[in-house]
N, C-alpha and C positions, 0 to 999 in steps of 0.2 A: 288649089294648092294654098294660096294666100288665105283662103277661108279657113282651112285646117289649122294653120299657123296661128291665125287670130283666135280660133276657137280653143286651141291648146293653151295659148297664153291667157285667155279668159279664164279657163278652167284652173290653170295654175295660179292666177291671181286670186281667185275665189278660194282655192285651197290654202294659199298662204295667208289670206285675210282671216279665214276660220281658225288657222293655226295661231296667228297673231292674237286674235281674240281669246283663245283658249289660254295662251301663255300669259296675257294680260290678267286674265281672271285668276290664274294660278299665282301670279305675282302678288295680287291683292290679297289672296288667301294667306300667302306666306307672310306678307307684312303684318296681317292681323295676328297670326300665330306667333310671329316674333314679339310683337307687343305684348301678347298674353303671356308668353314665356318669360319676358323681361319683368313684368309685373309680379308673376309668381316667384321668380328669383329674388326680387326685392323683398317681397313679403316673407319668403323663407329665410332670407338673410336677417331680417328683423327678429324673427322668431328664434333663430339660432343664437343671435347675439343676446336676447333676453335669457335664453336657456343657458348660455355660457356664464352669463353674470350670476344667475341663480345657482348654477352648479359651483361657481367659485365661492359664493357666499355660503352655501351648504357645506363645502369642504372646510371653510374656516370655522363655522359653527360646529361642525362634527369634531374638529380638533379641540375646540374649547370644551365640548361635552366630554371628550375623552380624558382631558386634563382633570376636569372636575370629578369624573368618576374615579380616576386614580387617587385623588385627594380624598374622596369619600371613603374609598377602600382602605387607605391608610388609617383614617380615623376610626373605621369600623374595627380594624385589626387591633388598634391600640385600645379601644373600648372592650373588645373581647379579652385582651390581656388583663386590663383592669378588673373586669368582672371575674375572671378566672382567679386573679390574685386575691380579690375580696372573698371569694368563695373559699379558697385555701385558708385564708386568714380567719374567716368565720369558723371553719372546721377546727383549726388549731385553737382558737379561743374557747370553742365549745369543749374541746377535750381538756384544756387547762382549767376552765371554769368548772367542769364536772369533778375533776380531781380535788379542787379546793373545797368544794362543798362537801365532798365525802369525808374529809379530814376531820 
């Protein structure tokens, strides 16, 4: 009977030792995975910070471009008006000049 108890304890101790070894290996893998994930998080945070900075700079530059575009459009419209007025003036001048030459 004592032999069976000792044998059972020995089998139980070996099983617990195998379980402890498995859990220790699992812990080591989880530690490595945690370190890897922390490194990836740090790298992605740096990338996202750079991207955020670039997006903010792009937004400012886009606003400046829109403002310049509006200014250019106003100048273009003014130029169109001037060309149109010059064309009308030319037409009137041609008509007035033609009548004077015919007299």
